N, C-alpha and C positions, 0 to 999 in steps of 0.2 A: 504493500499500499504506499509506504513511504517512497519507495523507488519510483512508483508511478507519479506521485506528486512532484518529485524532483525533476523527472524527465519531461513532464508537461506542466510547466508553471501556469498558474492562474490565480485569480482572486477567489477567496473562500466565502463561507465555509464549504469545503469540498468533501470532508469526512465528518460524519456524526457518530460518536460512540456513546451508547447509553448503558448505564450500570445502575443497579438497584440501591446502592448505598454510597454515601459520600466517601467513606474510607476506600472503597474499591475504585471509585472514579479518581480519587487522588493518587492511588497506586498506579493506575493505568497511565495517568498523565505523567507521573514520574518515570515510568518505563519509556514512554514516547520521548520525553525530554532527553533521556540518555541515548536512545537509538538515533534520534534526529538531531543530535548536538551540532553537527557540522553542515546541516542541510539549509539552515536559515529558514526553515518552516516555522510558521507561527501557530500557536495553540492557545486555547482558553479552556478553563475548567469551570463548569456551571453547576451549582447545586445550592439548595436552600440552607438556611440557618446562618448565613453570613450576608453582609451588605451586597446589594446588587450593583452598586455604583462601579466598582473596579471591573466587574464582568462586562457591563455595558461599554465601559471605556475601551477594553481590549477588543470587543466585537466591532468597534468602529474601524479598527485596523484591518478588518476582513481576514481573520486568521484562517488558515487552511483547515485546521483541525479543531473540532469542538468535542470535548468530553464532558458528559454531564448526567445528571439524574433526571428522569422524565418530568417531575413536577416543575422544577425551575426552568427547564428547557421550554416546556409548554407555556409557562407564564411569559417568558421573553418572546416567544413566537407570537402569542396573542397580543402583546404590546407592540409588535412590529419592531422590536429591538434586535431580533434574530431572524434572519432570512435563510431559508433552507432550499431555495430554488436551484442552487448549483451543486447540491450534494451528489457525489458520485458513488460513495460507499457508506452504507449504514451498518454499524456493528452493534448487536445486542449481546451484551455479556451477561452470564448467569440468566439466560432467557427464561428458563422455567421458573425461576424465583420471581422475576418481574411479572410474568403472567399470573403466577399464583398469588402474589401479594396485592393484586388489584390495580396494578399499573396499566393493565390492558386498555382501558378507555383513553387514557392519556397517550399511550403509544399509538393507538389508531388515529388520534387527531394529529400527532406528529407525522405519522406515515402519510396522511392526506396532504401534508405541505411539501412532501418530497417529490422530486421528479419521478415519473413512471420508469424511466430507464436508469437503472442504478444496480450496483452490486449489494446484496444483502448477506450478512454473515451473522450466524447465531452460535453462541458458545455456551456450553453448560457441562458440568460434571455429571449431571443426571438428567434424563429426559423421559419422564413418565409418558405412558401411552396417550393420555388425554392431552397432554402438552405437545406431544409430537404431532398429533393430528391438527392441533391449533396452529403450530408453526408451519405445517404443510399448506394451510390455507393462506397464510400470510406471504409465503414465498412462492416464487415462480419456478417450477420444475427444479426443486432443490437437489443438490448433491450432498449426501450425508457421509460424513467421515466419523467413524467410531474408533477411538483409540483404546478404549478399555470398557469393561463391563461395570456393573454397579458395586462390585466387591471392593473393599478397601485395598490400598496398595500393599504389596508384599513386604514393604519396609516397616509396616506398622504392626506392632504386637498389641492386639486389642482384645480386651476381655471384659466380662461383666463382674462386678463385685456386689454380692448380695448383702444388703444392709437395710435396717429399718430406717424410717424417715427421721426418727429422733436421734439416730447415731451418725447421720451423714456428716455433721460438722466435725466430730471426732475422727471419723474415717478420713476426711479430707486432710486434717492435720497430720495424720499417720502417713499419707501418701506424700504430702509436700515436704516432710522432713526426712524422707528417704534419701539415701546417699546418692542415688542416680538422678534425682530430680533437680536439674539445673535451672530449668524454666518451664512454666506451665501456663496454659490457658484453661480457665475453669469456666464452663458454660452453665448458665442458669436459664430457667424458662422465662422469668419475668424481670422487668427493669428494677423493680423494688428489691427483689432478691439479690440481684447483681450489686446494687448499691450497698445494701446492708452487709452482704458477705465480704465485699472488698474492705469495708470499714472495719469489720470484725478481724479480718486477717491482718490489716495494717496495725490495729491496736494490739494484736498478739505478737507483733515484732517482725512480721514478714514485709518484704518490699513488694507490696501489692497495690494495684490500681484497678479501678473499675471503669467500664465503658458501656454505655447504654443510650437508648435513643433520647432520653430526657436531658442528657447533657448538652450544653452549648457546643457549637462546632469547635470553638477554640479549645474547650476542655477535652473534647474527643481527640483532636489532633495532638494535644499535649500528652494524653495517656498513650496513644500509639507511638509517638516519638520516644517517650520514656521506656516503653517496653522494647522497642527495637534497639535502643542504645544500652539496654540492660540496667538502666537506673531503677527499673522495676523488673523483677523476675517472675512475677505472677500477675496475669491479666484476668480479671473476672469480667465476663462479658455475656451479653445476650447473643442471639444469632446474627447480629449486624456484622460480626467479624468471622462468621462461619464460612463465608463464600469468598474465594478468590484471594483473601488476604495472605500475603506471603511474608513470613517473619522467619529468618534463618535460625536454626539451632533450637527450636522449641522441642524440649525433650519429652514433655507430657501434655496430653490433652485429657482433661477430666470432665466428664459429663456429670456435674453435680445433680442435675435434673436430666431425664432422658429428653431427647428432642420431641418436637410435636409430630414429626413425620419420619418414616423410615429413611427417606432420601436425605434428610438433614443429618442423619448419622454419618453418612459417607462424607458429607461436607465438613462437619465438625472435626472428625478425627483426621481428616486430611490436612489439618494445620500442622501436624507433626509428620515425621518420616519423609521429609521433602529433600530433594537434591541428593538422593541415594544415601541419606543419613537414616539410621534406624530411629524409631520413636515408639513411645508407649502411649496407649489410649485406654483408659478405664472408665466404665460407665457404672454409676451407682444405681442399682435396680432395687426397687421395693416391691412389696406384694401387689401393688396397684399398677405395675408397669408391664404386665405380661401380655396384654393385648398388643402394646407397641412392640414388645420383643418378638412375638410370633410373626408380626408383619415385617419386621426388619430382617429376620433370618430368612423369610421367604424371598425378600428382595435381593439379598446378597448371595443366596443360594447355598448357604451352609450354616450350621449352628455356630454361635459365638461362644467361646470358652467361658466357663464360670469359675470364679475364685471365691472361696470363703477365707477371709483374712482372720488370722489368730486374734482372738479377743472380741470379734464381732459376729461370730457364727452361732452363738447360743440363743439369739432372740427368736421367739416363736414365729414371728412374721417372716424372718429369713429362712427358717427351716421349712415352713409350709410353702413359702414362695419357691424355694429351690425344688421342692417336690412337684409343684405346679409346672415348673419349667421342663420336667421330664428327665433331668439329669442332676445328679448330686455330686458336687465336687468333694473329694476326700479332704478331711481336715488336716491341717498341719500337724506333724507328729509332736505330741507332748507339749508341756509348758516350757520345755527347754528351747523352743523356737527352732527346732531342726527344720530346714527348708527343703521342700521338694525340688526335684530337678527342674531346670528351666525348660519350658515347652519350646518346641520348634516353631518356625514361622509357618504361616499359612492357615493353621487351625481349620483344616477342611473338614467336611462331613465324615464321620466315622472315627475321627481321632479322639482318644480318650483324654480329657483335661487332667492336668496334673496340678497339684496344689503347690503353693509357695506362700511364705508368710507375709510377703510384701509385694503388692502389685507392680511396684517399679523396680523389682530386683532384676533388672536387665540393663546392661551397659550398651549405650549406643556406639556404633562403630560403622565405618564405611563398608559397603558391600564389596566384596572381591569379585572381579569379573575375570573370567578365563579367556 
């Protein structure tokens, strides 16, 4: 795309890239800035939560590339501050998420302002059937490229940890203080829970910060910068950072609450195990989460390994929940804390789970390639 813009110069906007969250739009813009550093191409990033003045000012210079979120893009389009009649390429990143989140009416209005003759690109880590059919209606004779299935990457050692709701906070502390936990993203279901949990962890002495939709954009940017620079090594977040966000060296993803959908599981745990580094993902599962669990295992095509962590396995809710799940993980041997063998990667169907006293008892290392 950049090569085409450089070879055939012209006034913009010529490329429109839409993303569902401000964080993802900012990350995309940063990548373009790096790749296009010596091209003299101009770009503007457009999203809500910040002053529109600077965005409008940059648009007056007719930048070739516009990266933005649908809401603010539509606002500026309706105000005639943004003209899209010269767009040659439309990119929808995390397309299924935008369609599912209710962005579709805004996207349809944006599409109506684009030239009929253009290139359309949709990217997503998951594409459920109903979203695929919707995408097919939006695209003209689309060519589909599938690089992987819905299963998590082989570099991710992922497992379920059986725990009662009242013991989640204690279990989180147990995982975060493990010797291999260098940095972690902790996912919660609600904004309030993310804010409160981040405060609790910081008060307990952890270098933790929270990020959720109620924060101002400057606070969200500050939190992400602090996590990337390792000023904070724990990021407590809602699903606004589950998709597309790339932070190097995240050793752990912890689903404090299970995701709302099976597809979100793949997105969340994909924040670790990146760039051929190994990562650990553990999901806290209570007795109320088995409907989600069954749906998720159907989606990825294999059972997810279960762990019972020493000191957390005696709760009646955990025991009954483990039985509901159809498999019972052996307890760690004795009070002496003898650890079971480390399980192999892949955890495919038919493999017997092995116990270990700590869900993070696995060192990350680069994969060897033959």
